[in-house]
C-alpha positions in Angstrom: -13.2 -101.6 124.0 -12.4 -98.0 123.1 -15.1 -96.2 121.2 -14.2 -93.4 118.8 -15.4 -89.9 119.3 -15.4 -87.3 116.5 -12.6 -85.4 118.1 -9.7 -86.0 120.5 -9.2 -84.2 123.8 -7.5 -81.3 122.1 -10.3 -80.8 119.6 -8.5 -82.4 116.6 -10.1 -85.0 114.5 -9.4 -88.3 116.2 -7.4 -89.7 113.2 -5.2 -86.6 113.3 -4.8 -86.7 117.0 -3.8 -90.3 116.8 -1.3 -89.6 114.1 0.3 -86.8 116.1 0.5 -88.9 119.2 2.3 -91.7 117.2 4.6 -89.1 115.5 5.5 -87.7 118.9 6.2 -91.2 120.3 8.6 -91.7 117.4 10.3 -88.4 117.9 10.7 -88.9 121.7 12.1 -92.4 121.2 9.1 -94.2 122.7 9.2 -96.2 119.5 12.6 -96.9 118.0 13.8 -98.2 114.7 13.1 -101.9 114.5 10.2 -101.7 116.9 6.9 -103.3 115.8 3.6 -101.4 116.0 0.4 -103.4 116.2 -3.1 -101.8 115.9 -4.5 -103.4 118.9 -1.6 -102.4 121.2 -1.5 -98.8 120.0 -5.3 -98.5 120.3 -5.2 -99.7 123.8 -2.3 -97.4 124.7 -4.0 -94.4 123.2 -7.5 -95.4 124.4 -9.1 -95.3 120.9 -10.5 -97.9 118.6 -8.6 -99.4 115.8 -10.1 -97.1 113.1 -8.1 -93.9 113.8 -5.0 -96.1 114.5 -5.4 -97.7 111.1 -5.8 -94.2 109.5 -2.6 -93.0 111.4 -0.7 -96.1 110.3 -1.6 -95.4 106.7 -0.1 -91.9 107.0 3.0 -93.2 108.7 3.5 -95.7 105.8 3.0 -93.0 103.2 5.6 -90.8 104.9 8.1 -93.7 104.9 8.4 -93.8 108.7 7.2 -97.4 109.1 7.1 -100.4 106.7 5.0 -103.6 106.8 6.6 -106.3 108.9 6.4 -110.0 108.5 3.1 -111.2 110.0 0.9 -108.6 111.6 1.8 -105.0 112.3 4.3 -102.5 111.0 8.0 -101.9 111.7 9.6 -98.6 112.5 12.1 -98.1 109.6 15.9 -97.8 109.9 17.8 -95.4 107.7 20.8 -96.6 105.8 24.0 -94.7 105.7 23.3 -93.0 102.4 20.0 -91.7 103.8 21.6 -90.6 106.9 24.2 -88.5 105.0 21.5 -87.0 102.9 19.4 -86.2 106.0 22.3 -84.4 107.7 23.1 -82.5 104.5 19.6 -81.1 104.5 19.7 -80.6 108.2 22.9 -78.6 107.9 21.2 -76.2 105.4 18.1 -75.7 107.5 19.9 -75.3 110.8 22.3 -72.8 109.3 19.4 -70.8 107.9 17.5 -70.9 111.2 20.5 -69.7 113.1 21.1 -66.9 110.7 17.5 -65.7 111.0 17.5 -66.2 114.7 20.5 -63.9 115.0 18.4 -61.2 113.2 15.1 -61.8 115.0 15.6 -63.5 118.4 14.5 -61.3 121.3 16.5 -61.1 124.6 13.9 -63.4 126.4 14.3 -66.0 123.6 18.1 -65.8 124.0 17.6 -66.3 127.7 15.4 -69.3 127.0 18.1 -70.8 124.8 20.6 -70.4 127.7 18.2 -72.1 130.1 17.8 -75.0 127.7 21.5 -75.3 127.3 21.9 -75.3 131.1 19.3 -78.1 131.3 21.3 -80.0 128.6 24.5 -79.6 130.6 22.9 -80.8 133.8 21.2 -83.8 132.2 22.1 -87.1 133.8 21.4 -89.4 130.9 21.9 -89.4 127.1 18.2 -89.6 126.6 17.6 -86.5 128.7 20.4 -84.7 126.8 18.6 -85.6 123.6 15.3 -84.2 124.8 16.9 -80.9 125.8 18.8 -80.8 122.5 15.7 -81.2 120.5 14.0 -78.4 122.5 17.1 -76.2 122.0 17.0 -76.6 118.2 13.3 -76.2 118.0 13.6 -72.9 119.9 16.2 -71.6 117.4 13.8 -72.4 114.6 11.0 -70.6 116.4 13.2 -67.6 116.9 13.9 -67.5 113.2 10.3 -66.1 112.6 9.9 -68.1 109.4 6.9 -70.4 109.2 8.1 -72.2 106.0 11.4 -73.0 107.7 9.6 -74.3 110.7 7.4 -76.4 108.5 10.5 -77.9 106.9 11.9 -78.6 110.3 8.8 -80.5 111.3 9.3 -82.8 108.3 12.9 -83.2 109.1 12.1 -84.2 112.7 10.1 -87.1 111.4 13.2 -88.5 109.6 15.5 -87.7 112.5 13.3 -90.0 114.6 14.4 -92.9 112.5 18.1 -92.4 113.5 17.7 -94.4 116.7 20.4 -94.2 119.4 21.4 -90.6 120.3 24.8 -89.3 119.4 25.3 -88.3 123.0 26.3 -91.9 123.8 29.5 -91.3 121.8 32.5 -90.5 123.9 33.3 -86.8 124.2 30.3 -85.8 122.1 28.3 -84.3 125.0 31.2 -82.0 126.1 31.8 -80.9 122.5 28.1 -80.2 122.0 28.0 -78.1 125.2 30.7 -75.9 123.8 29.1 -75.7 120.3 25.7 -74.7 121.8 27.2 -72.0 123.9 29.1 -70.5 121.0 26.0 -70.6 118.9 23.9 -68.8 121.6 26.6 -66.2 121.9 26.5 -65.5 118.1 22.7 -65.3 118.1 22.8 -62.9 121.1 25.4 -60.8 119.3 23.3 -60.7 116.2 26.1 -62.0 114.2 24.2 -63.8 111.4 27.2 -65.0 109.5 28.9 -66.5 112.5 25.6 -68.1 113.8 25.1 -69.7 110.3 28.7 -71.1 110.2 28.6 -72.4 113.8 25.2 -74.1 113.3 26.5 -75.9 110.2 29.7 -77.0 111.9 27.6 -78.3 114.8 25.5 -80.5 112.5 28.7 -81.7 110.7 30.1 -82.8 114.1 26.8 -84.5 114.9 27.0 -86.4 111.6 30.6 -87.6 112.5 29.3 -89.0 115.8 26.3 -90.6 114.0 28.6 -92.4 111.5 30.7 -93.6 114.4 27.6 -95.2 115.9 26.6 -96.8 112.5 30.1 -98.1 111.9 30.5 -99.5 115.4 33.5 -97.3 116.1 
């Protein structure tokens, strides 16, 4: 049986470390909408006792990421179409603002890093790998914006994005379109064209929403 220590390996309180591990598992797709989470299974996977798992579960419930399931355990929540549209509306605002600020503040090495991530995205051999590079790409733009409050809002948004399930890169033609949208966005940031970067980022998110709705509608 796992025995709790006061801190995790990274020095965080064990409850916090467990919560972050579960949140990352949601974001990375290890746990998907509809999956059941059980204390004993999570405790065994993370090598902790049930106490920090129970604490982390409480936080996930309070954030609306999981809901009680029938019987034992919790279920990763699914967003309905109204919630998805609301989420993308907020994402469009934040992504546009981040791109605008990145165009003002991103250093040449940061622009180069964006190009490297885009190259990784284009060379990915699966939709899951594309999704991973895409997340890193957008997180890098937020980091380049030099605004801690915007970055904090992104972290909250990422939790909700984790509830979307299947990546939009499974939709026909979406990967190729995303390649082109990413390249244009990088060019605008590199050129320090804040207005163009804002507009391109917003358009990119609107196209992502179109693909998301196709998935939800079974098109």
